[in-house]
N, C-alpha and C positions, 0 to 999 in steps of 0.2 A: 454353501459350498465354496471352497476356495477358487480363485480366479487365476490363471496363468495367461500372461500376454505375449505374443510373439509377432514378429513383422508379417509373415507371409500367411495368407489363407490356407496355402497349401500344406505349409509346416502345422499350423493349427489342426488342420485335419488329420495328419498323421499321429500327433502327439495325442490327439482326442480318442483315437483308435487304440492307441497302446494303454492309455490310462482307463479305458473301458467306461466313461461316464462319471468317474469318480471327482473329476475336476471339470471346470468350465473354461474352455480354451478358445480365446479369440484372438485376432491379429489387428495390428496397427497400420498395417498396409505401408510399412517402412517408417520413415521420419515423419512426425506430425507437426513439426514446426523445423524453421531453417532462418537463414538470411532473407531479407526480402529480395523479391526479385527484380525490382525496377529501381532500386537504390542502393547506395554502398552497403549500409546498415553495420558499419564499424564506426564507433566515436573514436576518430583519431586522435582528438584533443582529450579523451578520457581514457587513456591508457590502454586504447585500443579495444574497448568493451564492444562485444557484438549485440547487436540488438535482434532477437528472434521474433519472428511472427508466425502464426498458425498457417500453415500449407492451405493454399485454396482446394476448397473441396474437402477438408478434413474436419469440418465442423461437425458432421453427423457423426463420425467415427468418434470423436472426442466426447459427444454427447453420451453415445452408447456406452463406451468404456467407463465414464464417470459414473452412471447408472449402474452398471455391473460392479464396480469397485465400491459402491457404498453397500450393495448387497452381500458383497464376499466377506468371509472370514479373515482369510488371508490372500495377499496379492503377490504373485511371484512374475518378476520381469525375466524372460527367457528368450532375449533377442541372441543375434549371433554372437560368438566368443571372439570378439575382435575391437579395436578402436571404436569403430562405426557402430557396432552393435552396442557397446557400452554408452556411447551418446544417445543413442534412442533411448536405452532404458532410463537415462537420466532426464531426457526431455519428456518422457512418459511420466516419471515420478514428480517432475516439476508441475506439469499441466494438469496432472491427476490430483494433484495436492496431497501426495503420499509423504509420508515421514522420512527424510533423508537420513535418518539415524537407524531405521528399520533393516533388517538382514532380509531383503526381499530379492536379490539378483542371483538367478541361478544360470549356470551355462553348463552346456554339454558338447562334445567333439562329434558326436553321432547322435541321430534320431533314432534311438532303439529302446524297447522298454527299460532294459538294464539301466543304460546311460541317463534316461530320464529321472528313473527311480532314485538313482543315486545322487544326482543332481537336487532334487527336492529334499533329500536329508540333510544336505549341508549348503544352505542358502548363505550369502554374504551381502556386504553392502557394496553400493556402486563403488565402483574404482574410479575416484575422481582424478588419478594421474593418466588414466587411459581417455577419460573425458577431456582432459586439459589438451593432450597430445592430439586429439581430434579437433578440438577447438582451434588449435594453432594452427593445424593444416588448414582447416576452412577459412579462417580470417587471413592468412597469409596467400592462400590462393585466390580469395576474394579480391584482396587488395591489388595484387599482381594483374589478374584478369580485368577488374573493373576499371583500371588505370591505364593498363595497355592496349586494351580493343578499342577504345575511342581514338588513341593516337593513330593507330593502323587504319581505322575507318577515315580519319581526317587526312592522312597522308597518302593511303594507297588506293582504297576503294571501299564502300559500304558492305556489311555484312560479314566482316572479319572478326576473329577473336583470338586472343593469345592466352597461355596458360604457363603457370611456372614449370611444369613438367612437360606438358604437351609441347611448348615451344622448342625445348631442348631435344625431345624426340625428333621433331620435325627437322630441326638442324641436322640431327646424324644422317636422316634421308637425304637432305639437299647436299650435304658434304660428300657423301658417298656417291651421289649422281655426277659431282663435280670431279671426283677422283676418276671415276669411270670415262667422262669426256676428255680429261687431260691426259688419259693413259694411252703410251705409245707402245704397241706390241713388239716384242723383240723375238727374232727368229731363233730356234735351236732344234736341233736334230737329236733323235735318239736311234741308236743303233742295236739291231737284233741280230741274234744268230740262232738258227734251228740247229739243234745238236742231237747226237744220237749216241749210245756206247759203241765202243769198236766192234764188238760182237754183235752187234744189232739184236740183242735179246729183248730189250724193252722198248718201250715207245718213245718217239722222239720228245724232246722239250726244248723249251725257249730259254736263252741266256740274254741278259741286257749288258751292254757295255758300260762300265762303272768307272775305272781308272785308267789313266796311261803315266805310266812312269811311277806309280805309286800315289798319283794326286788325282783328285776328282777331275773328270774329264768335261770339258764344256766345248760342243761344237755349234758354231753359229752361222753355217753357210753350207750350200750344196757341195762347194769344191773341198771343203774341210772333210764333209762327210764320205765324198767319194774317195778320198785319200786314205781315210782310215778303212772303209771298206776294201780296198785294193790291198791295203797292208794284212787286214784280216783273212782275206783270200789267200795269200802267200803263205802264211804261217800255219802252225800245227796247233791243235786245241790239247790241252792236257789238265787234269783235274788238280788243283792247288791243295784245296781243303774241303772237307765234309763235315757240316756241324748238324747234328740230329738232336733236338730238344723236344721237351713236351711243354708247348705254350698254353699259358693259363689265361681265362678270360672271366673275370668277377662279375657278378651279376650287379645289374644297375640299381641304384637306390629307389626307394617308392617315389612316386611324383609329389611334386610341390607344385603350387600354381603354375610356376613359369615352366617347368618340365613337361607339365600335362599340355599347356597351350602348344608349345613347340612340338610334341610328338603327333598331338591331333592335327597340326597343320602339315607336318611332314608326311604322315601315313594317312590321312583320312582327308585332306584337303580344307579342313575346316579354319574358319577364321579365328581368332582369339575371342570376339565377343559371342560367336556363335558356340563356341566351345565351352564358354562359362555359362551360358544359358543353359545349354543341357545339362553339365554338371549341377547347376543349381537345382533343377528339376530332380536330378537323381538324388541330391542331399536332401531336399524337402519331403519328397516323397511324389509317388505317382500311382494313380488308381490302376489297381491290377484286377481283371475278372475273376471274381470268384474268392478274393483273398482282401479285397478294399484298399486302403491307402498304404503303401509300402515304401519306406526309405531304403536306398541301396548303398550310397558311399557316405563316408565322413565329410567334415566339414572342407569345403573346396578352396578357401583363401587361406593359404599357409605357405611358409618359405622353409619348414622344418622337414627334415627326411627321418625324424624320429617315429617309432610306433609303439603302443603300450604293450606291456608283457603279455596281457591276455592275448592281443591279438598275434603276437609273435607265437604264444604256444598253440593258438588254434591252428596257425599256417604250418607249424611243425607237424602237427598230427595230421593235418589234410595231406601234404606233401608226402609223408612217410606211408600213409595208407594208400593213395593213389599211385606213387611212382616209384616206392621203394626206399630203403633207407639210405643207399648210395646218394641219393639226389638230395638229401639234407645235409647241409655241412657238419663238421665235426663241433665247432662252436658256432653260435647264432651269428647271423650277420649283423653288424652296427653300422651305422653311416653318420659321418659328421657333417653338419650342415654347414653351409658357406659362411665365410666371415661376414658379420653384420646381420645376419638372420635373427629375426625376433625370437624364432623357436618357441611360440607361444601353444602351438598346437600339434598334434600329430601330423604326418604326412598324409596324403590323400590315398585312401583304400577302402576296399568293400566292407560293409559292415558286418555281414555274414560269409564268411570263406566258403562255406558249404553251398551258397548260392552260386554255382558255377555259371559261366556265360551260356552253357548248354541250357540250363534250366531258366537262366534270365532271358533266353530269346524268345521263348514264348510269352513273356510279360510286356516286353518293350517293343516300340517301334524300332526302324532301322538305323536312326542316328542315336537315339538312346542307348540301343544295344552296343553300338560300335565303341562308344565313348565309356560304357561301363566294362566291356570286354578289355579295352585299352588299360583302364585303372585296375581291374582284376588282375590281368597277366602281368602287368609290370609289379604289382604288390607280391603277388605269389613268387615269381621270379626272384624278387629282392631278397627272400629267404631260402633260395635253393643253392646247392652246390654250384663251385666253379665249371665252367665247360673246358675240357681239355682237349687239346690239338696235337697231333705228331708233326711237328714243324721241321723241315729241313733247309739248309743252306748249304750251296756249293758255289766254291771260288772257282774260277776257271781261267788259266792263262794261255795267252797267244803272243808270244814276243813281248813287247812293251805294254801291251793290253791286258787288263784283268776285266773279266765278265762276271756276273752274278746271275745264279738262279735260286728260286726260293718257291717254296709250295708247302701246304699243310693240308692234313684232313683230318675229320673230326674223330677223336677218339671217345670222349664221353660227352654226352649232349649237356648234361647238367640243367642249368636255367634256361638254355636255348630250347629246351623241349616245350617251354610256355611262352617265351618272349624273345623276339628279334630286335636288334637296334637297328633305327632307321639309316640308311646310307645318306652321307652329306652330298651335297651337290657337286663337289668337285672330289669325290672319292672314286677311285677307279676300281674295276674289278679285279680282285687278287685271284692268283691261281689256287684252284680248289684241290688240284692234283698233287699227291706224293710223288717226288721224283724217284729216278730209278735208285737202285741201291750202289752207289758208286763208292770209290776209295780213293785216297790221295794217289796220285800217280797215273790213274788211268787215262788212257787214250781216247779221244772222242772223235767222231767223224762228223764233220760239217755237212749238212744239206743245203746250205745257203745262207746269205747274210741280206739285211735289209736295211736301210736307212728311212726314218719316218719323219718327216718335216712337221715342226709344231711350232706354234707362237704362245708367249705368255699370254695369260687372260687377265683381264681388268678385275677389279674387285667386283664381286656378285651383290647385286641390288638386294635390298632387304626385302624378306617376307614377313609374315607376321611372326612365324617362329624365330628368325635370325633377330628381328628387332626386340622381341621380348627378350632374347638371351642377352643382346647388347644393352638393354636397359637394366637386367637384373647383375649383370657383370660390372657395370659402371656405377650401379647404386641408384641408378634414376628411378623414383617411384617406389611402389611397393605391389606386392601381389594383387592387391585388390585394385590396383589402377591401371595396370598393364592393359587388359581389354578394352577400358573406356577410353584412353589414349588413343588407342588405333581405331576405335569407332569413330571419335572425332576428327582425326586425320581424314578418314574415309568421308564422313557426312559433310564436311567444311569443302571437301574438293581440293584440299592441300594436296593430296596424292590420288592418283588414279592407278588402275591395277593391269600389269600386262602379264595375263596367266596369273601367277602366286606372287609376282614381284611388284614391289612399290616403285612409282614413278613420280617425283614431285611436280607439280603444275607450275606455271609461271608465276603465280600470285605466292607460291611457297618460298621461290627464290627472294621475293621482294621483302617479305614478311622477315624472314630469316636476314637478310642483309640488313635492314632496318635495325632489327632487335640487337644484332651482334654489334652493330655501330655504336648505339647509344648504351645499351644494356649488358656490358661485357659480363659482368658478374652472374646475372639472371640466366645468361644463356650459355653460362660455363658448365661444363659437365661435373666438374670437380666440385663447384659451389653447391650445384643442385643436389650431389651426394652428401656433401657436409651437412645441408640443410635437414637431409633425411635422419642423420645421425643425432641433431640436435632435437628432433622430434621424438626420437627414441630415449633421449636423457630426459625429457619431459615424462614420458611413460614410467621410467625408472624412479621417477621422483626426485630428480635431482637437479631440476632446472624449472624456473617460473617462465611459463608461455609467454607472458607479457614482454619480458625482458628480452625475447628473442625477436618479437616483432618489432620491438623498440630500436635494437639494434640494426635491424634490416631497413626499417621504412625511411628514416631520415635521408639517407644516402640515395635510396631508389627515388625518393619524390625530386631530390635535387637531379638527378639525371632525366627525370621525367620533364621537368620544367624546361632543361636545356633542349631536350628533343623536340619539346612543342614549339620552342622559338627559334630553333637553329635555322639559319639562313633570312630571318626577318630583318628589315631595312626600314628605318623611321625616315619618312618623307617630308617636306614642307607643304605637303596637300593637306588642306584643313577639312575636317569632317563637315559635311553640310549640315549635320543634325545639331552638333555640340559644339564645333568650332575648334575641338583639339586636333592634333597632327594625325595623321593616318599612316598605319604602318604597313608596308609591302610584304606579302607572305605568299608562301607557296603551296597549294592544295592540291588535292587529286586531278581538278579539272584546270590547273594552271595557276597563274599570279593572279593575286586579288588585294584589294586595299581594305583594310580593317581599321576601325577606329581605336586609337590607343587607351580610350577611356573604359574599354571592356572591363567589367560586365556592366557599368553604368550606362554605357552607350555600345549597342550591338550593330552599329551600321557598320555595313559591307558593301564595297563597290567590286564590280568586275573589272580588270584592268586589260587593257588592250584593245585593239581595234574593235568598234562596235559597228555590226552590220545591222544598218537600219532598212525597214521594209516600207511599201507602200500601203501596209494595211493598218487602218486606224484601230486603235485600242476600244473596243467595246464599251469601257467604262469613262474615259475621260477624253477618247479622241486622238491623243498623242501617237504618232508613228511607232508602232512595235517593234523592237529589235530582236535580234536572233540570238539566244544563249543556249549554252550547253549544260546539262544537268546527267543525273546518274542514268537516265533512259535515252541519252541522245540530245539532239537540238530541240528548241521550243521557242515560242515567241512570248516576249515578256515586255511588259510596258517600261519605258524608260524612266517613269517617274516613281519606281520603287525606292523607297517602302510607302510612300505616301499612296501611290495605287499599286495594288497586288495582283492585278489582272495577268493571267499567263492564258495562252491557247496552244493547241499541238500545232507544229509545222507538218504540213501535209507534204509527204515525199514527192518527188517529180513523177509525172506520168509515166505508166509502163511504155515501153517501146511499141509502136503499132505494128500490127501484122494484117495481112490480108483478112483475117477472120473478124477483126474488130476495127477496122478503119473507120465505119460510121459510128459516132459516138451516140449514146442514149440520151435522152431529155429529162430534165429534173421536172418531176410531177408537182412541185412546189411552185417554182418560180419561172419554168419554162427555159431555163439556160441549158446548155449541153452539160452533160455529165462525162467526166474522166475516170479511167482506171487507175486506182492507187494501190498501195500495198501496206498492209500493217506492220508493226514491229516484228511480229512473228513470220511475215512473208506471206499472209493469206491476202488475195485479191478481194478489193470491193470497189464499188462505184460512189464518187462524191461530185457535188455540184461545183461547177467552175466559178459561182457566184460566192463561195465561202469567203470570209466568214459571215457576210450578211445572210446568206441561206446555207444553212447546216445539213442539208440533206444528205444521207448516207444509206446505202444498200448493199447487201452482199450480191445481189442479182441485178443484172443491168436493166435500168429502167427503159421502156419503150416510150414514154410520153403519152401513151393512151390511158383511156379510162376503162374499167370494169363493166361489162354490160349487166352485171347483176348488182354491184353495191357502189359503183362509181369511185372505187379506189385505184390506186395506181396499178397498170399493169407491169409485170417485169418478167424478163427472160432469163430463165436458169442456164447453167453451164451446158446443160443436156438439151438445150433448145426448147424447153416446155415454157408455155405463156401462162402464168398465174397471177391471182391478184395478192398484191402485196399485204392486204387485210387478212390477218390469222383467222378472223372469224369468219371469211368468206370462202366456200368451196369452189369457185371457178378456177377450171384448169382446162386448157387447150393443148394437147400433144400433137396436133397435126404437123407442126414445124420441129418435133422432135428429130435430133441427128440419128440418122441410119448408120449402122456399122457398114464400112466400107468393104466391098466385096474382094476375096482373095484374088490375086491374079492367077490366071490359069497357067 
């Protein structure tokens, strides 16, 4: 039996159902090998060749696939139809020992019986241009991330990461926030007039002041507004011109990855990672009661708006049958993809246009249904006729002033019968009413005028939707990376959310400022977009991927060295271990001295005032000093690195209150205990004889012995006496605190 290998078990289940047992279908679970997790994995001195290792935990999967491959007549690699999928197929081919010249790679844009059967009829060789483009991105991102992240950890704080695309996206968020902080609102006024035809046959309407003496009017204060209102009140209104038109609204293109994420954010309130997870399920297939595993949509990582002729024909027939011939355009709708789009796959669409949202609702849970309906409606609308509106614009004169009134009503629904565009954050509600049938020269009656004070607004913070759009517009990243970038920004707490808006945290500013200072090219939006174009050149076969990395890395490494040593100062202090001069450096905990002989000698010494205590080192007896670390202050032996002894620095005792004036007694040495607090703020009791006695307890020790086992008796916060021995069941609740009676 022939073997088909895919990435996802869910995808394997769907394909297996469609092929009805004629093929064995198994899943690799994504990548089976990658660069090592704990080392660079790139041979910089050997033309940047990557060193791949088996993913931890994938040994059993490889063993199973190897056995299945030995028994199979033919093996087909059916991973996703993109660079990442091509690389997974190449890794599988290499690890399983398959002939690289065999035509064993199949791909399909949708998981349907027809598409899978067609793919099996036309296998091809693995496309090494796609593989090389993926390798170049992986190596480039590893070099940037692996080299920049330690710099951030050394200079700012531990636990930080940087990325070639991630850090540029973070810069957009930080710079937008700075624009908002620096923004100074400007006052302006809008003047309205409520008007009616002279005969009062029709309903009143509202007109807005547009011009004064033929020029665009700008009113910046209440005094100016009052003068205009006074002039309008004294003048008369008359119709200057009337313009009646039929306005057309063209259907939007079917979804790309970016536009799907934007629409799901705007309409459903979903984050980009959540949207992609749900869309992935719809692509790979979902268990449907009574029907088995079913795939609902085509491949969901694409920047193309193109659809197949078969899909277009199916949409045409469905639209004409359900909505009527007038809802289908005279010529089919085609959409141009954005500049720089790879256009490798179709747009995102339903696999079967007859599987309407009404039918799908019974098969899917709420969120999967919402995303499916969004994809379905957008695709169907993209193939429908334009919406038509009766539009009317009236220009009105009053002395030196010109006002304008506009309105429109729907004449023909067209695509809007299926899909409505989401309103933008700054979009105001427009008039949906058709204005009265006026003509040039008609006199109008004023029902009153009004001035409305407004202020210019700062730029709007990024949302998931607007950040995805910004990255796409600026050429940062690719469709498959948008969701993961946003996920990292949230996971690392570089941004927080206020409603749906992203707010950079303090550390985001520090990261951005440091990277912009030392790595202007890496943090430049244009540079990042240009690098994406170079990766596309590799895919198209015109560029060797090694040369792109070779051009990038040497200047990057030079900037890295400068950033690491900027501010260093050679001193005449000699290293106590090797005698070389010490270098004064700046670290995240302040200044320190490091041996200039590093890495041969790694001696470092804290610089500044040393605070010595009267606590002896438990190992060598020297009086311990207070130092600062990532978790705060601690006690350290002054003889480091000869003696590496450290102890926690006990916080000062809590302020005494009437309820805890009498200290407990240590059951081990008999000295008084004191109330202390952990780093998380939780209270505990410790012996005042520390560090000679290290007794600690969450409950207050009484100094008495348990009558049953002789263990230490402690009192809980509720006043219960109990034995500190967990195996002893002694408990006395006679002193338990009673709730205070309510006052009459």
